[in-house]
The first five atom37 places (N, CA, C, CB, O) and aatype in JSON, in Angstrom:
{
  "aatype": [12, 11, 16, 5, 10, 15, 0, 0, 2, 10, 16, 9, 13, 5, 0, 0, 7, 0, 9, 16, 0, 5, 2, 0, 5, 3, 13, 5, 2, 1, 10, 4, 6, 16, 10, 6, 11, 14, 6, 10, 0, 7, 4, 19, 19, 2, 12, 6, 11, 19, 3, 13, 10, 3, 15, 0, 7, 10, 19, 0, 10, 9, 7, 0, 13, 1, 13, 0, 11, 2, 10, 7, 11, 0, 10, 1, 10, 15, 15, 10, 16, 14, 0, 19, 11, 9, 9, 13, 3, 19, 16, 5, 10, 3, 5, 19, 13, 5, 14, 10],
  "atom_mask": [
    [1, 1, 1, 1, 1],
    [1, 1, 1, 1, 1],
    [1, 1, 1, 1, 1],
    [1, 1, 1, 1, 1],
    [1, 1, 1, 1, 1],
    [1, 1, 1, 1, 1],
    [1, 1, 1, 1, 1],
    [1, 1, 1, 1, 1],
    [1, 1, 1, 1, 1],
    [1, 1, 1, 1, 1],
    [1, 1, 1, 1, 1],
    [1, 1, 1, 1, 1],
    [1, 1, 1, 1, 1],
    [1, 1, 1, 1, 1],
    [1, 1, 1, 1, 1],
    [1, 1, 1, 1, 1],
    [1, 1, 1, 0, 1],
    [1, 1, 1, 1, 1],
    [1, 1, 1, 1, 1],
    [1, 1, 1, 1, 1],
    [1, 1, 1, 1, 1],
    [1, 1, 1, 1, 1],
    [1, 1, 1, 1, 1],
    [1, 1, 1, 1, 1],
    [1, 1, 1, 1, 1],
    [1, 1, 1, 1, 1],
    [1, 1, 1, 1, 1],
    [1, 1, 1, 1, 1],
    [1, 1, 1, 1, 1],
    [1, 1, 1, 1, 1],
    [1, 1, 1, 1, 1],
    [1, 1, 1, 1, 1],
    [1, 1, 1, 1, 1],
    [1, 1, 1, 1, 1],
    [1, 1, 1, 1, 1],
    [1, 1, 1, 1, 1],
    [1, 1, 1, 1, 1],
    [1, 1, 1, 1, 1],
    [1, 1, 1, 1, 1],
    [1, 1, 1, 1, 1],
    [1, 1, 1, 1, 1],
    [1, 1, 1, 0, 1],
    [1, 1, 1, 1, 1],
    [1, 1, 1, 1, 1],
    [1, 1, 1, 1, 1],
    [1, 1, 1, 1, 1],
    [1, 1, 1, 1, 1],
    [1, 1, 1, 1, 1],
    [1, 1, 1, 1, 1],
    [1, 1, 1, 1, 1],
    [1, 1, 1, 1, 1],
    [1, 1, 1, 1, 1],
    [1, 1, 1, 1, 1],
    [1, 1, 1, 1, 1],
    [1, 1, 1, 1, 1],
    [1, 1, 1, 1, 1],
    [1, 1, 1, 0, 1],
    [1, 1, 1, 1, 1],
    [1, 1, 1, 1, 1],
    [1, 1, 1, 1, 1],
    [1, 1, 1, 1, 1],
    [1, 1, 1, 1, 1],
    [1, 1, 1, 0, 1],
    [1, 1, 1, 1, 1],
    [1, 1, 1, 1, 1],
    [1, 1, 1, 1, 1],
    [1, 1, 1, 1, 1],
    [1, 1, 1, 1, 1],
    [1, 1, 1, 1, 1],
    [1, 1, 1, 1, 1],
    [1, 1, 1, 1, 1],
    [1, 1, 1, 0, 1],
    [1, 1, 1, 1, 1],
    [1, 1, 1, 1, 1],
    [1, 1, 1, 1, 1],
    [1, 1, 1, 1, 1],
    [1, 1, 1, 1, 1],
    [1, 1, 1, 1, 1],
    [1, 1, 1, 1, 1],
    [1, 1, 1, 1, 1],
    [1, 1, 1, 1, 1],
    [1, 1, 1, 1, 1],
    [1, 1, 1, 1, 1],
    [1, 1, 1, 1, 1],
    [1, 1, 1, 1, 1],
    [1, 1, 1, 1, 1],
    [1, 1, 1, 1, 1],
    [1, 1, 1, 1, 1],
    [1, 1, 1, 1, 1],
    [1, 1, 1, 1, 1],
    [1, 1, 1, 1, 1],
    [1, 1, 1, 1, 1],
    [1, 1, 1, 1, 1],
    [1, 1, 1, 1, 1],
    [1, 1, 1, 1, 1],
    [1, 1, 1, 1, 1],
    [1, 1, 1, 1, 1],
    [1, 1, 1, 1, 1],
    [1, 1, 1, 1, 1],
    [1, 1, 1, 1, 1]
  ],
  "atom_positions": [
    [[0.84, -1.17, 0.0], [0.0, 0.0, 0.0], [0.89, 1.24, 0.0], [-0.96, -0.01, 1.21], [1.84, 1.32, 0.78]],
    [[0.59, 2.18, -0.85], [1.34, 3.41, -0.92], [0.58, 4.5, -0.18], [1.62, 3.81, -2.38], [-0.64, 4.62, -0.31]],
    [[1.3, 5.28, 0.56], [0.72, 6.39, 1.28], [0.87, 7.65, 0.45], [1.37, 6.57, 2.67], [1.96, 7.94, -0.06]],
    [[-0.2, 8.39, 0.3], [-0.13, 9.65, -0.43], [0.31, 10.74, 0.53], [-1.5, 10.0, -1.08], [-0.23, 10.86, 1.63]],
    [[1.28, 11.53, 0.13], [1.78, 12.61, 0.96], [1.54, 13.94, 0.28], [3.27, 12.42, 1.27], [1.67, 14.06, -0.94]],
    [[1.2, 14.91, 1.07], [1.02, 16.27, 0.57], [2.27, 17.07, 0.87], [-0.23, 16.93, 1.2], [2.87, 16.92, 1.93]],
    [[2.67, 17.92, -0.04], [3.86, 18.74, 0.17], [3.68, 19.69, 1.35], [4.17, 19.54, -1.1], [4.67, 20.13, 1.94]],
    [[2.45, 19.99, 1.71], [2.19, 20.91, 2.81], [2.6, 20.33, 4.17], [0.72, 21.29, 2.83], [2.91, 21.08, 5.09]],
    [[2.6, 19.02, 4.3], [2.94, 18.42, 5.59], [4.1, 17.43, 5.46], [1.71, 17.72, 6.19], [4.17, 16.43, 6.17]],
    [[4.98, 17.74, 4.56], [6.11, 16.88, 4.25], [7.38, 17.71, 4.27], [5.92, 16.18, 2.87], [7.37, 18.87, 3.84]],
    [[8.46, 17.14, 4.76], [9.73, 17.86, 4.74], [10.77, 17.05, 3.98], [10.21, 18.17, 6.17], [10.69, 15.82, 3.91]],
    [[11.74, 17.75, 3.44], [12.85, 17.11, 2.73], [14.05, 17.13, 3.67], [13.17, 17.85, 1.38], [14.42, 18.17, 4.2]],
    [[14.65, 15.97, 3.87], [15.84, 15.82, 4.7], [17.0, 15.54, 3.76], [15.67, 14.68, 5.78], [17.03, 14.5, 3.11]],
    [[17.95, 16.46, 3.69], [19.07, 16.31, 2.76], [20.2, 15.54, 3.42], [19.57, 17.69, 2.28], [20.79, 16.0, 4.4]],
    [[20.51, 14.37, 2.88], [21.64, 13.58, 3.34], [22.8, 13.81, 2.38], [21.27, 12.06, 3.43], [22.58, 14.07, 1.19]],
    [[24.03, 13.72, 2.89], [25.18, 13.95, 2.02], [26.39, 13.19, 2.53], [25.5, 15.45, 1.94], [26.5, 12.87, 3.71]],
    [[27.3, 12.9, 1.6], [28.55, 12.24, 1.95], [28.37, 10.75, 2.18], [0.0, 0.0, 0.0], [27.52, 10.1, 1.57]],
    [[29.18, 10.23, 3.07], [29.11, 8.81, 3.42], [28.34, 8.66, 4.72], [30.54, 8.21, 3.54], [28.55, 9.4, 5.68]],
    [[27.45, 7.69, 4.75], [26.73, 7.35, 5.98], [27.3, 6.02, 6.44], [25.14, 7.29, 5.77], [27.0, 4.96, 5.88]],
    [[28.13, 6.09, 7.47], [28.89, 4.92, 7.93], [28.75, 4.76, 9.44], [30.38, 5.05, 7.54], [28.05, 5.52, 10.09]],
    [[29.44, 3.77, 9.97], [29.42, 3.51, 11.41], [29.85, 4.74, 12.21], [30.32, 2.33, 11.74], [29.43, 4.91, 13.35]],
    [[30.66, 5.57, 11.63], [31.14, 6.76, 12.33], [30.07, 7.81, 12.55], [32.28, 7.36, 11.58], [30.14, 8.56, 13.52]],
    [[29.1, 7.89, 11.67], [28.09, 8.94, 11.79], [26.65, 8.45, 11.7], [28.31, 9.96, 10.73], [25.72, 9.26, 11.71]],
    [[26.44, 7.15, 11.62], [25.1, 6.6, 11.4], [24.15, 6.93, 12.55], [25.18, 5.11, 11.22], [22.98, 7.24, 12.32]],
    [[24.63, 6.85, 13.79], [23.75, 7.12, 14.93], [23.32, 8.57, 14.94], [24.45, 6.76, 16.24], [22.15, 8.87, 15.21]],
    [[24.23, 9.48, 14.66], [23.89, 10.9, 14.59], [22.9, 11.15, 13.46], [25.15, 11.75, 14.4], [21.95, 11.92, 13.62]],
    [[23.13, 10.51, 12.31], [22.22, 10.63, 11.17], [20.82, 10.18, 11.56], [22.74, 9.81, 9.97], [19.84, 10.87, 11.29]],
    [[20.72, 9.02, 12.21], [19.42, 8.49, 12.61], [18.76, 9.42, 13.63], [19.57, 7.07, 13.21], [17.56, 9.68, 13.54]],
    [[19.52, 9.91, 14.59], [18.96, 10.8, 15.61], [18.39, 12.07, 14.98], [20.03, 11.17, 16.64], [17.29, 12.49, 15.33]],
    [[19.13, 12.68, 14.05], [18.65, 13.9, 13.4], [17.41, 13.62, 12.56], [19.76, 14.49, 12.51], [16.48, 14.43, 12.52]],
    [[17.38, 12.49, 11.91], [16.22, 12.12, 11.1], [15.0, 11.88, 11.99], [16.52, 10.85, 10.27], [13.9, 12.32, 11.66]],
    [[15.2, 11.2, 13.1], [14.08, 10.94, 14.03], [13.58, 12.23, 14.68], [14.51, 9.95, 15.11], [12.38, 12.39, 14.9]],
    [[14.49, 13.15, 14.99], [14.08, 14.46, 15.53], [13.2, 15.2, 14.53], [15.31, 15.32, 15.9], [12.22, 15.84, 14.9]],
    [[13.55, 15.09, 13.28], [12.74, 15.72, 12.23], [11.36, 15.09, 12.18], [13.44, 15.61, 10.86], [10.35, 15.78, 12.08]],
    [[11.32, 13.76, 12.25], [10.04, 13.05, 12.17], [9.14, 13.32, 13.37], [10.29, 11.57, 12.05], [7.92, 13.19, 13.26]],
    [[9.71, 13.69, 14.5], [8.92, 13.94, 15.71], [8.08, 15.21, 15.63], [9.83, 14.02, 16.9], [7.17, 15.4, 16.43]],
    [[8.38, 16.08, 14.69], [7.63, 17.33, 14.58], [6.17, 17.02, 14.3], [8.23, 18.25, 13.47], [5.85, 16.38, 13.3]],
    [[5.28, 17.46, 15.19], [3.87, 17.07, 15.07], [3.18, 17.56, 13.8], [3.11, 17.57, 16.25], [2.2, 16.95, 13.36]],
    [[3.67, 18.63, 13.22], [3.01, 19.17, 12.03], [3.33, 18.39, 10.76], [3.4, 20.62, 11.84], [2.73, 18.64, 9.71]],
    [[4.27, 17.46, 10.84], [4.68, 16.71, 9.66], [3.98, 15.35, 9.56], [6.18, 16.5, 9.67], [3.78, 14.66, 10.55]],
    [[3.61, 15.0, 8.34], [3.06, 13.67, 8.07], [4.13, 12.71, 7.62], [1.95, 13.75, 7.02], [3.92, 11.5, 7.56]],
    [[5.3, 13.26, 7.29], [6.37, 12.4, 6.82], [7.57, 13.18, 6.36], [0.0, 0.0, 0.0], [7.64, 14.41, 6.46]],
    [[8.52, 12.42, 5.87], [9.81, 12.98, 5.49], [10.33, 12.24, 4.26], [10.82, 12.91, 6.66], [10.2, 11.02, 4.14]],
    [[10.93, 12.99, 3.37], [11.62, 12.43, 2.22], [13.11, 12.66, 2.43], [11.13, 13.06, 0.86], [13.55, 13.8, 2.59]],
    [[13.88, 11.59, 2.42], [15.33, 11.71, 2.55], [15.91, 11.78, 1.13], [15.94, 10.5, 3.36], [15.86, 10.81, 0.38]],
    [[16.45, 12.94, 0.8], [17.07, 13.13, -0.5], [18.47, 12.54, -0.43], [17.1, 14.65, -0.91], [19.32, 13.04, 0.3]],
    [[18.71, 11.49, -1.19], [19.97, 10.75, -1.14], [20.91, 11.08, -2.31], [19.68, 9.27, -1.13], [21.91, 10.38, -2.49]],
    [[20.61, 12.1, -3.08], [21.4, 12.38, -4.28], [22.86, 12.72, -3.98], [20.78, 13.51, -5.05], [23.71, 12.58, -4.86]],
    [[23.17, 13.17, -2.78], [24.54, 13.54, -2.44], [25.21, 12.5, -1.54], [24.56, 14.9, -1.76], [26.3, 12.74, -1.01]],
    [[24.57, 11.35, -1.37], [25.16, 10.26, -0.57], [25.98, 9.39, -1.51], [24.06, 9.42, 0.17], [25.44, 8.78, -2.43]],
    [[27.28, 9.34, -1.28], [28.14, 8.57, -2.17], [28.51, 7.2, -1.62], [29.38, 9.34, -2.45], [29.06, 6.37, -2.35]],
    [[28.22, 6.95, -0.34], [28.53, 5.65, 0.25], [27.62, 5.39, 1.42], [30.01, 5.58, 0.68], [27.31, 6.3, 2.2]],
    [[27.18, 4.15, 1.56], [26.31, 3.74, 2.65], [26.76, 2.36, 3.09], [24.79, 3.73, 2.22], [26.73, 1.41, 2.3]],
    [[27.19, 2.23, 4.35], [27.58, 0.9, 4.83], [26.43, 0.29, 5.62], [28.86, 0.98, 5.7], [25.34, 0.86, 5.68]],
    [[26.67, -0.87, 6.23], [25.6, -1.57, 6.93], [25.07, -0.76, 8.11], [26.11, -2.93, 7.42], [23.88, -0.82, 8.4]],
    [[25.93, 0.0, 8.77], [25.46, 0.84, 9.88], [24.54, 1.95, 9.36], [26.66, 1.46, 10.63], [23.55, 2.29, 10.02]],
    [[24.86, 2.5, 8.2], [23.99, 3.5, 7.6], [22.65, 2.91, 7.2], [0.0, 0.0, 0.0], [21.61, 3.55, 7.36]],
    [[22.68, 1.7, 6.7], [21.45, 1.02, 6.34], [20.6, 0.75, 7.58], [21.77, -0.3, 5.62], [19.38, 0.93, 7.55]],
    [[21.24, 0.31, 8.66], [20.53, 0.07, 9.92], [19.92, 1.38, 10.44], [21.48, -0.55, 10.98], [18.81, 1.37, 10.97]],
    [[20.63, 2.49, 10.29], [20.1, 3.79, 10.72], [18.84, 4.15, 9.94], [21.16, 4.88, 10.55], [17.87, 4.64, 10.53]],
    [[18.85, 3.92, 8.64], [17.65, 4.2, 7.84], [16.49, 3.29, 8.23], [17.97, 4.03, 6.35], [15.35, 3.73, 8.29]],
    [[16.79, 2.02, 8.49], [15.74, 1.09, 8.9], [15.17, 1.51, 10.26], [16.29, -0.37, 8.98], [13.96, 1.47, 10.47]],
    [[16.05, 1.92, 11.17], [15.58, 2.39, 12.48], [14.69, 3.61, 12.35], [0.0, 0.0, 0.0], [13.66, 3.7, 13.02]],
    [[15.07, 4.55, 11.5], [14.26, 5.74, 11.28], [12.93, 5.38, 10.61], [15.02, 6.75, 10.43], [11.9, 5.98, 10.9]],
    [[12.97, 4.4, 9.71], [11.74, 3.94, 9.04], [10.77, 3.36, 10.07], [12.07, 2.88, 7.96], [9.57, 3.66, 10.04]],
    [[11.28, 2.54, 10.96], [10.44, 1.95, 12.01], [9.89, 3.02, 12.95], [11.23, 0.9, 12.82], [8.73, 2.98, 13.36]],
    [[10.74, 4.0, 13.28], [10.33, 5.1, 14.14], [9.18, 5.87, 13.48], [11.51, 6.04, 14.43], [8.18, 6.17, 14.13]],
    [[9.34, 6.17, 12.21], [8.29, 6.88, 11.47], [7.0, 6.07, 11.45], [8.74, 7.18, 10.02], [5.91, 6.61, 11.66]],
    [[7.13, 4.79, 11.2], [5.94, 3.92, 11.14], [5.22, 3.9, 12.49], [6.34, 2.48, 10.73], [3.99, 3.94, 12.55]],
    [[5.98, 3.85, 13.58], [5.37, 3.87, 14.91], [4.65, 5.17, 15.21], [6.43, 3.63, 15.97], [3.7, 5.2, 15.98]],
    [[5.11, 6.25, 14.58], [4.45, 7.54, 14.74], [3.29, 7.72, 13.76], [5.46, 8.67, 14.55], [2.58, 8.72, 13.81]],
    [[3.1, 6.75, 12.88], [2.06, 6.86, 11.86], [2.44, 7.8, 10.73], [0.0, 0.0, 0.0], [1.58, 8.38, 10.07]],
    [[3.75, 7.94, 10.53], [4.24, 8.84, 9.49], [4.97, 8.05, 8.41], [5.18, 9.9, 10.09], [5.29, 6.87, 8.58]],
    [[5.21, 8.72, 7.3], [5.89, 8.08, 6.17], [7.34, 8.53, 6.1], [5.16, 8.4, 4.84], [7.66, 9.68, 6.41]],
    [[8.2, 7.62, 5.7], [9.59, 7.94, 5.41], [9.91, 7.37, 4.04], [10.56, 7.36, 6.51], [9.8, 6.17, 3.81]],
    [[10.29, 8.26, 3.14], [10.6, 7.86, 1.77], [12.02, 8.28, 1.42], [9.59, 8.46, 0.77], [12.58, 9.18, 2.04]],
    [[12.57, 7.64, 0.44], [13.89, 7.98, -0.08], [13.74, 8.49, -1.5], [14.85, 6.77, -0.02], [12.87, 8.04, -2.24]],
    [[14.58, 9.43, -1.86], [14.56, 9.91, -3.24], [15.99, 10.06, -3.75], [13.8, 11.26, -3.35], [16.93, 10.21, -2.98]],
    [[16.11, 10.0, -5.05], [17.36, 10.29, -5.76], [18.54, 9.44, -5.3], [17.7, 11.73, -5.6], [19.63, 9.96, -5.04]],
    [[18.31, 8.14, -5.21], [19.41, 7.24, -4.83], [20.46, 7.22, -5.93], [18.88, 5.81, -4.57], [20.14, 7.09, -7.11]],
    [[21.71, 7.35, -5.53], [22.81, 7.22, -6.5], [22.93, 5.75, -6.88], [24.17, 7.78, -5.9], [22.49, 4.88, -6.13]],
    [[23.5, 5.45, -8.03], [23.64, 4.04, -8.44], [24.36, 3.17, -7.4], [24.37, 3.98, -9.76], [23.98, 2.02, -7.18]],
    [[25.4, 3.72, -6.78], [26.16, 2.94, -5.79], [25.32, 2.61, -4.56], [27.41, 3.71, -5.36], [25.48, 1.54, -3.96]],
    [[24.43, 3.51, -4.19], [23.57, 3.28, -3.03], [22.35, 2.45, -3.43], [23.13, 4.62, -2.41], [21.9, 1.61, -2.66]],
    [[21.83, 2.69, -4.61], [20.64, 1.96, -5.06], [20.9, 0.45, -5.1], [20.21, 2.45, -6.44], [20.01, -0.33, -4.76]],
    [[22.08, 0.06, -5.51], [22.38, -1.37, -5.61], [22.31, -2.04, -4.24], [23.76, -1.59, -6.23], [21.94, -3.21, -4.14]],
    [[22.66, -1.32, -3.19], [22.56, -1.87, -1.83], [21.1, -2.17, -1.49], [23.16, -0.88, -0.79], [20.8, -3.22, -0.92]],
    [[20.22, -1.27, -1.85], [18.79, -1.49, -1.59], [18.24, -2.62, -2.45], [18.0, -0.21, -1.83], [17.38, -3.38, -2.01]],
    [[18.73, -2.73, -3.67], [18.28, -3.8, -4.56], [18.73, -5.17, -4.04], [18.81, -3.58, -5.98], [17.93, -6.11, -3.98]],
    [[20.0, -5.27, -3.67], [20.56, -6.55, -3.22], [19.92, -7.01, -1.91], [22.08, -6.44, -3.04], [19.65, -8.2, -1.73]],
    [[19.67, -6.07, -1.0], [19.07, -6.43, 0.29], [17.55, -6.51, 0.21], [19.48, -5.4, 1.35], [16.9, -6.87, 1.19]],
    [[16.99, -6.18, -0.92], [15.56, -6.14, -1.18], [14.82, -5.12, -0.32], [14.97, -7.51, -0.96], [13.61, -5.21, -0.13]],
    [[15.57, -4.16, 0.21], [14.94, -3.08, 0.96], [14.28, -2.07, 0.04], [15.97, -2.39, 1.83], [13.56, -1.18, 0.51]],
    [[14.51, -2.2, -1.25], [13.79, -1.37, -2.2], [12.29, -1.7, -2.16], [14.34, -1.57, -3.63], [11.47, -0.9, -2.6]],
    [[11.95, -2.87, -1.63], [10.55, -3.27, -1.47], [9.92, -2.62, -0.24], [10.44, -4.79, -1.37], [8.69, -2.49, -0.15]],
    [[10.75, -2.21, 0.72], [10.28, -1.61, 1.97], [10.17, -0.1, 1.84], [11.23, -1.97, 3.13], [9.14, 0.5, 2.16]],
    [[11.25, 0.52, 1.36], [11.27, 1.97, 1.19], [10.63, 2.3, -0.14], [12.72, 2.55, 1.27], [11.18, 1.98, -1.19]],
    [[9.47, 2.95, -0.09], [8.78, 3.32, -1.31], [9.49, 4.52, -1.93], [7.28, 3.64, -1.03], [9.54, 5.59, -1.33]],
    [[10.03, 4.33, -3.13], [10.75, 5.46, -3.75], [9.79, 6.5, -4.29], [11.63, 4.96, -4.88], [8.62, 6.23, -4.55]],
    [[10.31, 7.69, -4.44], [9.54, 8.77, -5.05], [9.99, 8.95, -6.47], [9.7, 10.09, -4.27], [9.48, 9.81, -7.18]]
  ]
}
């Protein structure tokens, strides 16, 4: 099932660089803080500037996805680079994160 989101209650979260074990927890915390805003129905993580994602980064995104779901909000990814997209394809998480 796809959730329809309105731009009026949606925010864009710009991710950049490498999301690795060194910064994954901070990334997840900032993303979850954004999702906690009561006026938002969801968040789109713009991944166009992410050049590397390791397993810790993937776990951070999954954690934020679960957090959003528990709040009844949507978390979507957009503009995956080819190097990052293949990670989602191989792990079949492309089936979980609804792309925009």
